[in-house]
N, C-alpha and C positions, 0 to 999 in steps of 0.2 A: 641488852641496850635497846631493843625495840619494845620490850615491855616498858621501860622507863619513858620512851618517847610517847607511847599509847597513853600512859597514866598522865602524863604532862598535858597532852592535847585534851583528854577527857576532863581533866580539872579545869583547864581554860573553858572549854564549851559550858561546863556546868557553871562556872563562875560568870559567864557573860549573861546568864539567864537572871542572876542575882542582883546585877548592877543597874539595871533600868528601873525608871520610875513609871508607876502607872498614873494616867491622867485621871484627875478628880472629876467625877461625874458632875454635871452642872445641874443646880437645884431646879432650874426653870423647867425642866422636862418631866418633872414628877407632879402627880396630882395630888389632891388632898383626900383623906379617907371619907367615903360617903357616909353621912349621919352625924359627922362631927363637925365643929366650926372651923372655918378656914384657918390655915396656919398664917399667923402675922408675919409680914415682910420684916426682915431684919432691919435694925435701926443703923443708921449710918455711924460708923465709928470714926472718931476723931483721934488722929495720932497726935499725941503731944510731944513736942520737942524741947529738949532742955535748952535754955538760952547759952550762947556761948560766954564763957566768963571773959570779962572785960580785962585787958592788959593793965597791969598796975605800973604805969609810967608816970613820970613827972610832967609830961606835956599837957598843957592846959586845954587844948582843942583836940579832938579826935580828926585824923585824916579823913578827907572825903571818901575815899575808898572804903574806909572800916565803917562810915556812916551808912553806906548803902547795903552792908551786909547784915546789919541789925534786923531781926524780924520786928515787923509792926504788931504791935499789941492789938488783939481783936477785943471788941467789947464782950463782956461776959454773957449778955443776952443772947448773942449770936451762938455761943457755945452751947447753952442750954437747949436752944431749938434743934441743933444739930443732933444732939445726944438724946432727946426725948424719944421715947418709943411710942408707937400708936396705941390707942386703948384697946384691949382686948375684948372681943364680944363676950357677952354672958354665957358661960357654958351650963348654968344650971337650967335653962330652958330647954336645952337639947341635950339629953343624956342617952347614950347608947346602952341597951340592955342586951346582954348576950346570956342565954341560957343553954347549957350543953343538953344535947340529946341523949337521954339515959336509956331509951328504948333500943331493942334489937331490930337492925335494918340489914336486909340481904337483897340479892338481886337473883332473877329467874335467869338461869343460863340456858337450859334446854326443855322443851315441853314435848310430851307424847299424848296427844289428844285422844287416841284410840284407847290407850289403857288408862288415861286420866291420871298421869303423875308428872311431876316437874323435879328438875335438878336445881336446887338453889345454892348459891355460894355467899358466904358470909366472911367478914374481916376474921383473920386468924385469932384464935382465943374467945370468939363471940359467937359461939354456936346455940342454936335452940335445944331444948330439951326434947326427948321421944315424946310422941303424942301431943305435943303443942300445936294449938291452932293459931295461924297467922293469917292476916289479912294481905291480899294482893292489889297493888295500886298501880294504874297507869295514867301518867300525866297528872297525878294528884287525885284522880278519882278511883274509888273502890270498884273492882271489877270481878272480884272473887275471893274464896277463902281456901286455904290448904291446911293439911294436917301432917306434922312431920312424922314419917314412918321408918326412915332408915334405908338402907344403910348410910354410913357417913364415912367418907374418905378425905382426909386432910381438912380443907375448908368448905367442902362440897357436902351435901346431904340430900336425900330424896324425900319429897312430900308428895302425898295423894291430893287431888284436886276434889275438895269437898262441894264447893258451891261455886257457880260462875265460870269463868274461863281465865286463861293466863296465856302471856306470850313471852318470848325472849326479850329480856331488857326490863320487864316489869320489876317494880320494887315490892319487896315483902317486908311487912312491919309486924311486931306482935300488938296484941289488942291493947 
């Protein structure tokens, strides 16, 4: 009996999380992607309602209460202005070109200046070959050159400093 009550309470608790609705995120809090033309604001949407069918009675004139309920027809020009969308800017003048980087990029983890070697880390599956020479960059400027000498453990590999210097956090790229 306790098990049955426990199961029912557990089902009620699980069900309460499934029945609520999440609030939609307002679009005004998002910004446009840099380099692309701005997103046009959505055009106002006009809701069209079907006119109510008139009763088919033999009375010659409608009652005053029924005359007030009839929707007044709007001119067609007003509908066209409300539905028309703003003109989109020309996207042909601003094209965003994205080129994937195919080179090998790693990071200097530790440095031993006395023995002139560094430990480099690379993304898994993208390790350099043994004896490969790579450039060391700090803030986009070349500061040295290393030669991969091994050993390799998982995504880390040891390299000798051939030229210049290196520090933790520097970027290593192939030539």
